[in-house]
C-alpha positions as CSV (number, residue, x, y, z in Angstrom):
1,M,53.2,24.1,48.0
2,A,53.9,20.5,47.0
3,E,53.8,19.8,43.3
4,I,51.1,17.5,42.0
5,E,52.3,14.9,39.6
6,I,49.9,13.5,37.1
7,G,51.0,10.3,35.3
8,W,49.8,8.7,32.1
9,W,47.5,6.3,33.9
10,E,45.7,9.2,35.5
11,I,45.3,11.0,32.2
12,L,44.0,7.8,30.5
13,L,41.6,7.3,33.4
14,G,40.3,10.8,33.1
15,V,39.8,10.5,29.3
16,A,38.0,7.2,29.8
17,F,35.8,8.9,32.4
18,L,34.9,11.7,30.0
19,L,34.1,9.3,27.3
20,M,31.8,7.3,29.6
21,F,30.2,10.6,30.7
22,Y,29.5,11.7,27.1
23,L,28.2,8.2,26.2
24,W,25.9,8.3,29.2
25,R,24.7,11.8,28.3
26,E,23.9,10.8,24.7
27,E,22.2,7.6,25.8
28,K,20.0,9.6,28.2
29,K,18.9,11.5,25.1
30,G,18.1,8.3,23.3
31,L,20.5,9.1,20.4
32,P,23.6,7.2,19.3
33,R,26.9,8.6,20.4
34,S,29.3,9.6,17.6
35,Y,33.0,9.0,18.5
36,P,36.0,10.7,16.8
37,F,37.1,8.7,13.7
38,L,34.8,5.7,14.6
39,G,31.5,7.6,14.3
40,M,28.5,5.7,15.7
41,L,29.9,2.2,14.8
42,P,30.9,1.2,18.4
43,G,27.5,1.6,19.8
44,T,25.9,0.0,16.8
45,L,28.0,-3.1,17.2
46,Y,27.5,-3.2,20.9
47,Y,23.7,-3.0,20.6
48,I,23.4,-5.0,17.3
49,N,21.0,-7.5,18.9
50,Q,18.7,-4.7,19.9
51,I,19.1,-2.8,16.6
52,H,15.3,-2.6,15.9
53,E,14.4,-1.2,19.3
54,R,17.3,1.2,19.2
55,A,16.2,2.5,15.8
56,T,12.7,3.0,17.2
57,V,14.0,5.1,20.1
58,T,16.3,7.1,17.8
59,M,13.4,7.9,15.4
60,R,11.2,9.0,18.2
61,R,13.8,11.3,19.7
62,S,15.0,12.7,16.3
63,G,11.6,13.6,14.9
64,G,11.5,10.8,12.3
65,T,14.7,11.5,10.4
66,F,18.3,11.0,11.7
67,L,21.8,11.0,10.1
68,Y,23.8,8.0,11.2
69,K,27.5,8.8,11.1
70,G,29.8,5.9,10.1
71,P,33.6,5.7,10.6
72,W,35.7,8.4,9.1
73,L,36.4,7.9,5.3
74,A,34.4,4.6,5.3
75,N,31.5,6.2,3.3
76,M,29.0,4.7,5.8
77,D,26.8,7.7,6.6
78,I,23.1,6.7,6.4
79,L,20.1,9.0,6.5
80,V,17.5,6.9,8.4
81,T,13.9,8.1,8.0
82,V,10.3,7.0,8.9
83,D,8.7,10.2,7.7
84,P,5.7,9.2,5.4
85,A,6.3,12.3,3.3
86,N,9.9,11.2,2.7
87,V,8.8,7.7,2.0
88,H,6.3,8.8,-0.6
89,H,8.8,11.1,-2.3
90,I,11.4,8.4,-2.5
91,M,9.2,5.4,-3.4
92,S,6.7,7.2,-5.7
93,A,7.0,10.9,-6.5
94,N,10.7,10.8,-7.5
95,F,11.1,7.1,-7.9
96,L,13.6,7.2,-10.7
97,N,16.1,9.2,-8.6
98,F,16.2,6.6,-5.9
99,P,17.2,3.1,-7.2
100,K,18.6,0.6,-4.8
101,G,22.0,1.3,-6.2
102,P,25.3,-0.6,-6.7
103,K,26.1,-0.8,-3.0
104,F,22.8,-2.6,-2.3
105,K,23.7,-5.2,-5.0
106,E,27.2,-5.7,-3.4
107,M,25.7,-6.2,0.1
108,F,22.9,-8.6,-1.2
109,D,25.2,-10.5,-3.6
110,V,23.6,-13.8,-2.7
111,L,20.5,-12.5,-4.7
112,G,22.7,-12.1,-7.8
113,D,21.0,-10.1,-10.6
114,G,17.5,-11.0,-9.4
115,I,14.5,-8.7,-9.2
116,F,15.3,-7.5,-5.6
117,N,18.8,-6.3,-6.7
118,A,17.9,-5.0,-10.2
119,D,17.3,-1.4,-11.2
120,L,16.0,0.3,-14.4
121,D,15.6,-1.9,-17.5
122,P,16.7,-5.2,-15.9
123,W,14.3,-4.6,-13.1
124,R,11.4,-3.8,-15.5
125,A,12.1,-6.9,-17.5
126,Q,12.2,-9.2,-14.5
127,R,9.1,-7.6,-13.0
128,K,7.2,-8.2,-16.2
129,I,8.1,-11.9,-16.1
130,A,7.2,-12.2,-12.4
131,R,3.9,-10.3,-12.9
132,G,3.0,-12.6,-15.8
133,L,3.7,-15.6,-13.6
134,I,2.0,-14.5,-10.4
135,T,-1.1,-13.0,-11.9
136,H,-1.8,-15.9,-14.2
137,M,-5.0,-17.7,-13.4
138,R,-3.3,-21.1,-13.6
139,F,-0.7,-20.0,-11.1
140,H,-3.4,-19.0,-8.6
141,K,-5.2,-22.4,-9.1
142,F,-1.9,-24.2,-8.5
143,L,-1.2,-22.0,-5.5
144,V,-4.5,-22.9,-3.9
145,Q,-4.1,-26.6,-4.7
146,T,-0.5,-26.7,-3.4
147,S,-1.1,-24.7,-0.2
148,K,-4.3,-26.7,0.5
149,E,-2.4,-30.0,0.2
150,K,0.5,-28.8,2.3
151,V,-1.9,-27.5,5.0
152,E,-3.9,-30.7,5.2
153,R,-1.3,-33.4,4.6
154,G,1.7,-31.7,6.1
155,L,1.2,-28.8,8.5
156,M,-1.9,-30.2,10.2
157,K,-0.4,-33.7,10.5
158,V,2.6,-32.3,12.4
159,L,0.3,-30.2,14.7
160,E,-1.9,-33.2,15.4
161,H,1.2,-35.3,16.2
162,A,2.6,-32.6,18.5
163,S,-0.7,-32.1,20.3
164,D,-1.4,-35.8,20.8
165,N,2.0,-36.4,22.2
166,G,2.3,-33.3,24.3
167,M,5.4,-32.1,22.4
168,V,7.0,-28.7,22.5
169,L,7.0,-27.4,18.9
170,D,9.0,-24.6,17.3
171,L,6.4,-22.9,15.1
172,Q,8.9,-20.7,13.4
173,D,10.9,-23.7,12.2
174,L,7.6,-25.4,11.1
175,F,6.4,-22.3,9.2
176,Q,9.8,-22.0,7.4
177,R,9.5,-25.6,6.4
178,F,6.0,-25.1,5.1
179,T,6.8,-22.0,3.0
180,F,10.0,-23.6,1.8
181,D,8.1,-26.6,0.5
182,T,5.3,-24.6,-1.1
183,S,7.9,-22.2,-2.7
184,C,9.9,-25.1,-4.1
185,I,6.8,-26.7,-5.6
186,L,5.5,-23.4,-7.0
187,F,8.7,-22.3,-8.6
188,T,10.6,-25.5,-9.4
189,G,8.0,-28.3,-9.4
190,Y,10.0,-30.2,-6.7
191,D,8.6,-31.0,-3.2
192,P,11.5,-31.4,-0.7
193,G,9.2,-32.8,1.9
194,C,10.4,-30.6,4.8
195,V,7.0,-30.5,6.6
196,S,7.2,-33.9,8.3
197,I,7.0,-35.3,11.8
198,D,10.5,-36.4,11.3
199,F,11.7,-32.8,10.8
200,P,14.4,-33.6,8.2
201,E,17.5,-31.3,8.1
202,V,17.2,-28.5,5.5
203,P,20.8,-27.3,4.7
204,F,19.5,-24.7,2.2
205,S,17.3,-23.0,4.8
206,K,20.1,-22.9,7.3
207,A,22.4,-21.4,4.6
208,M,19.9,-18.7,3.8
209,D,19.4,-17.8,7.5
210,D,23.2,-17.3,7.8
211,A,23.4,-15.3,4.6
212,E,20.6,-13.0,5.8
213,E,22.3,-12.3,9.1
214,A,25.6,-11.6,7.3
215,I,23.8,-9.1,5.0
216,L,22.6,-7.1,8.0
217,V,26.1,-7.0,9.5
218,R,27.3,-5.6,6.1
219,H,25.2,-2.5,6.7
220,V,27.1,-1.6,9.9
221,V,30.7,-3.0,9.3
222,P,33.1,-1.1,7.0
223,E,33.0,-2.4,3.4
224,L,36.7,-3.3,3.3
225,I,36.3,-5.8,6.2
226,W,33.4,-7.8,4.8
227,K,34.8,-7.8,1.3
228,V,38.1,-9.3,2.5
229,Q,36.1,-11.9,4.5
230,S,34.1,-13.0,1.4
231,K,37.1,-12.8,-1.1
232,D,38.2,-16.4,-0.6
233,E,34.7,-17.7,-1.2
234,K,34.4,-15.7,-4.5
235,D,37.8,-16.9,-5.8
236,D,37.0,-20.6,-5.2
237,K,34.9,-21.6,-8.2
238,S,33.9,-25.2,-8.3
239,M,32.5,-27.0,-11.3
240,M,29.0,-26.5,-9.8
241,G,29.7,-22.8,-9.6
242,L,30.7,-22.7,-13.2
243,K,27.5,-24.5,-14.2
244,L,25.4,-22.1,-12.2
245,D,27.0,-19.2,-14.0
246,D,25.8,-20.7,-17.3
247,D,22.2,-20.6,-15.8
248,K,22.7,-17.4,-13.9
249,F,19.5,-15.7,-14.9
250,L,17.4,-18.7,-14.0
251,R,19.2,-19.2,-10.7
252,D,18.9,-15.6,-9.7
253,M,15.2,-15.4,-10.6
254,V,14.4,-18.6,-8.6
255,M,16.5,-17.5,-5.6
256,N,14.7,-14.2,-5.4
257,L,11.3,-15.8,-5.7
258,M,12.2,-18.5,-3.1
259,I,13.3,-15.8,-0.6
260,A,10.1,-13.9,-1.2
261,G,8.0,-17.0,-0.7
262,R,9.8,-18.6,2.1
263,D,11.2,-16.0,4.4
264,T,8.7,-13.2,4.5
265,T,5.6,-15.3,4.8
266,S,7.1,-17.6,7.5
267,S,8.2,-14.6,9.5
268,A,4.8,-12.9,9.3
269,L,3.1,-16.1,10.4
270,T,5.4,-16.6,13.4
271,W,4.9,-13.1,14.8
272,F,1.1,-13.3,14.1
273,I,0.6,-16.5,16.0
274,W,2.7,-15.2,18.9
275,L,0.5,-12.0,19.0
276,I,-2.7,-14.1,18.9
277,S,-1.5,-16.4,21.6
278,T,-0.8,-13.4,23.9
279,H,-4.0,-11.6,23.1
280,P,-6.9,-14.0,24.0
281,R,-9.6,-11.3,23.1
282,V,-8.3,-11.1,19.5
283,E,-7.9,-14.9,19.3
284,A,-11.6,-15.4,20.4
285,K,-12.9,-12.9,17.9
286,I,-11.1,-14.6,15.0
287,R,-12.3,-18.0,16.2
288,D,-15.9,-16.7,16.3
289,E,-15.5,-15.3,12.8
290,L,-14.3,-18.6,11.6
291,K,-17.2,-20.5,13.1
292,T,-19.7,-18.6,10.9
293,L,-18.2,-20.4,7.9
294,I,-18.5,-23.9,9.2
295,T,-21.0,-26.1,7.4
296,P,-22.2,-28.6,8.5
297,P,-21.5,-28.4,12.2
298,S,-20.5,-32.0,12.3
299,E,-17.3,-31.1,10.3
300,F,-16.0,-28.9,13.2
301,H,-12.7,-30.8,13.7
302,K,-12.2,-31.9,10.1
303,W,-12.6,-28.5,8.5
304,R,-9.5,-27.0,7.0
305,V,-9.9,-23.3,6.1
306,F,-9.1,-23.0,2.4
307,K,-12.1,-21.8,0.5
308,Q,-13.3,-18.8,-1.3
309,E,-14.7,-17.6,2.0
310,L,-11.2,-16.6,3.0
311,K,-11.9,-13.2,1.4
312,T,-14.8,-12.6,3.8
313,L,-12.7,-13.0,6.9
314,V,-12.4,-9.2,7.7
315,Y,-11.2,-9.5,11.3
316,L,-8.6,-12.1,10.4
317,H,-7.4,-9.8,7.6
318,A,-7.3,-6.8,10.0
319,A,-5.3,-8.8,12.6
320,L,-2.8,-9.9,10.0
321,C,-2.3,-6.3,8.8
322,E,-1.8,-5.2,12.4
323,S,0.8,-7.9,13.0
324,L,2.6,-6.8,9.8
325,R,2.5,-3.2,11.0
326,L,4.3,-4.1,14.2
327,Y,6.5,-6.9,12.9
328,P,7.2,-6.3,9.2
329,P,9.1,-9.3,7.8
330,V,11.6,-7.0,6.1
331,P,12.4,-4.4,8.8
332,F,14.6,-2.1,6.7
333,Q,14.5,-0.6,3.1
334,H,17.6,0.7,1.4
335,K,17.9,3.4,-1.3
336,E,20.6,5.5,-3.0
337,P,19.9,8.8,-4.9
338,T,21.4,9.3,-8.3
339,E,21.1,13.1,-8.2
340,V,21.1,15.8,-5.5
341,D,17.6,16.2,-4.0
342,T,15.8,17.8,-1.1
343,L,13.4,15.6,0.8
344,P,10.1,16.9,2.1
345,S,11.6,16.9,5.6
346,G,14.2,19.5,4.4
347,H,17.1,17.1,4.4
348,L,19.5,17.4,1.5
349,V,20.6,14.1,-0.1
350,H,23.3,13.5,-2.7
351,P,24.6,10.7,-5.0
352,K,26.1,7.6,-3.2
353,M,24.5,8.7,0.1
354,K,22.6,5.8,1.6
355,I,19.0,6.3,2.7
356,M,17.3,3.7,4.9
357,F,13.7,3.3,6.1
358,S,13.1,1.5,9.4
359,L,9.7,-0.2,8.9
360,Y,9.9,-1.6,12.5
361,A,10.3,1.9,13.9
362,M,7.7,3.3,11.5
363,G,5.0,0.9,12.9
364,R,5.7,2.2,16.4
365,M,5.6,6.0,15.7
366,E,2.8,7.8,17.6
367,T,3.1,10.6,15.0
368,I,2.0,8.1,12.4
369,W,-0.4,5.7,14.2
370,G,-1.5,7.6,17.2
371,E,-0.9,7.2,20.9
372,D,-1.8,3.5,20.8
373,A,0.9,2.8,18.2
374,C,2.5,0.1,20.2
375,E,-0.7,-1.7,20.9
376,F,-1.9,-4.8,18.9
377,K,-5.3,-3.5,17.9
378,P,-6.8,-5.1,14.7
379,E,-9.8,-2.7,15.0
380,R,-7.7,0.1,13.5
381,W,-7.9,-1.7,10.2
382,I,-11.7,-2.0,10.1
383,S,-13.9,0.9,8.8
384,E,-17.2,2.0,10.2
385,R,-18.9,0.0,7.5
386,G,-17.2,-3.2,8.7
387,T,-14.9,-3.5,5.8
388,V,-11.1,-3.6,5.7
389,K,-9.7,-0.1,5.9
390,H,-7.0,0.9,3.4
391,E,-3.9,2.6,4.6
392,P,-1.5,4.3,2.2
393,S,1.6,2.3,1.3
394,Y,3.9,5.2,2.4
395,K,2.5,4.8,5.9
396,F,2.2,0.9,5.9
397,L,5.2,-0.2,4.0
398,A,5.1,-4.0,4.7
399,F,4.4,-4.7,1.0
400,N,6.7,-1.9,-0.3
401,A,5.3,1.1,-2.2
402,G,5.2,2.8,-5.6
403,P,6.3,1.0,-8.7
404,R,8.1,-1.6,-6.5
405,T,4.9,-2.6,-4.7
406,C,5.1,-6.4,-3.9
407,L,3.6,-8.5,-6.7
408,G,3.0,-11.4,-4.3
409,K,0.8,-9.5,-1.8
410,E,-2.3,-11.5,-2.6
411,V,-0.4,-14.7,-2.7
412,A,1.0,-14.0,0.8
413,F,-2.4,-13.2,2.2
414,I,-3.9,-16.4,0.8
415,Q,-1.2,-18.5,2.5
416,M,-1.2,-16.6,5.7
417,K,-5.0,-16.7,6.1
418,A,-5.2,-20.4,5.2
419,V,-2.5,-21.4,7.7
420,A,-3.5,-19.0,10.5
421,A,-7.2,-19.8,10.2
422,S,-6.6,-23.6,10.2
423,I,-4.5,-23.3,13.3
424,I,-6.7,-21.0,15.3
425,H,-9.8,-22.9,14.4
426,N,-8.4,-26.3,15.6
427,Y,-5.9,-25.4,18.3
428,Q,-5.1,-23.2,21.2
429,V,-1.5,-22.2,21.0
430,R,0.4,-21.1,24.1
431,V,4.1,-20.1,24.3
432,V,6.2,-22.3,26.6
433,E,6.6,-20.5,29.9
434,G,9.9,-18.6,30.2
435,H,10.6,-18.8,26.4
436,P,12.2,-15.5,25.3
437,V,10.7,-13.8,22.3
438,E,12.8,-11.1,20.6
439,P,13.8,-10.2,17.1
440,N,16.9,-11.6,15.5
441,A,19.6,-9.2,14.0
442,S,18.9,-10.1,10.3
443,I,17.4,-8.5,7.2
444,I,14.4,-10.8,7.8
445,L,12.6,-10.3,11.1
446,Y,12.8,-13.7,12.6
447,M,12.7,-14.6,16.3
448,R,16.2,-15.1,17.7
449,H,15.1,-18.2,19.7
450,G,12.3,-19.5,17.5
451,L,8.8,-19.8,18.9
452,K,8.4,-22.7,21.2
453,V,4.8,-23.6,21.9
454,R,2.4,-26.2,23.2
455,L,-0.9,-27.0,21.4
456,K,-4.2,-27.9,22.9
457,R,-7.0,-29.2,20.6
458,I,-10.1,-27.1,20.5
459,T,-13.3,-28.9,21.5
460,K,-16.7,-28.2,19.9
């Protein structure tokens, strides 16, 4: 019998085939494949642009909690969970054992020592300052005045110009400009004037977008790599950098408030308007609700929605909540236990172990929201009495939960309602045919390609 010789190429080909087979088998299960030494990193990097959808599939197939295995010795294992019982335990019941941790601060170094990075006493001190500012009556009056002026003299002027000239408009860019302007005015007293038909360049906004994308990558790339990449930037201290260090507390506080005001609200508005434009039934119901507030009828085209009646817009509020459920502006939350603990799901966690919530996946879980979890259905937020239905924060995490519940929740709803109502009342928004709509790979859930639309003025 003739001898069969097997060369190195045949062996490598066989190994490659086996790897492909195992990868295919795991993909059929909907779970990430863990490779020797590399863990699940290769698949994560390959599918980085679909990270939110991949997380959703993984959560469904794993029962709501999954251990992500990072590269060997890289300390990148992450317990990802969308189990409401786990969320409640971590965010409320055992809050003190689950700070954000030092690794979070390193990844989010652009935020400095601000409230989003702080833990324990520094966090309490900054939260007290922020609460005193945001809940003050004068702040709310200033908020209403500032937002009203920006809606009337800025946002609506741009929309009118685009509509009258048949222009294609990127609403995501416009909303970012609007919230950047209002945040600057509210927290620094300066109006950069970004909401203009000239669309001036905004270097700060571009820098923040780049930073937010880099932060997401830091969650999936070994720490050594991104620390080496950022070393030169940290070592190069200009005179401006030294000056900022002298005013570090003020800088960090303003930076955190700016991100909270600019990024989350503009993201929420972008996804909301897209959902409305693709769901004519919901759009019509909101428009009908708005018409009940118009007095006198002759003011139909002049009316800008920014009155006390905003609180009576139940269906609009429900639609906004539903949009936030499906497209939370901050799609991930990150925690680190300080002591060994057992979660309600039975998973054991230990110090320095990373725990992550996928809010994007959480809003799509049938075990949490029912069989229609992926449907845009504002009615789920309206009670039998016709009032807004409350959902527990450990189920609806868009505004965080427990002691870290978002202080700016009411501020966000005021701005979102004012902008959304003014647009829906005056214009029909339609996405440009063929324009792709998909989430960006960032810590803020922006659209990768913006939201290109055309506007048609509503007639009486």
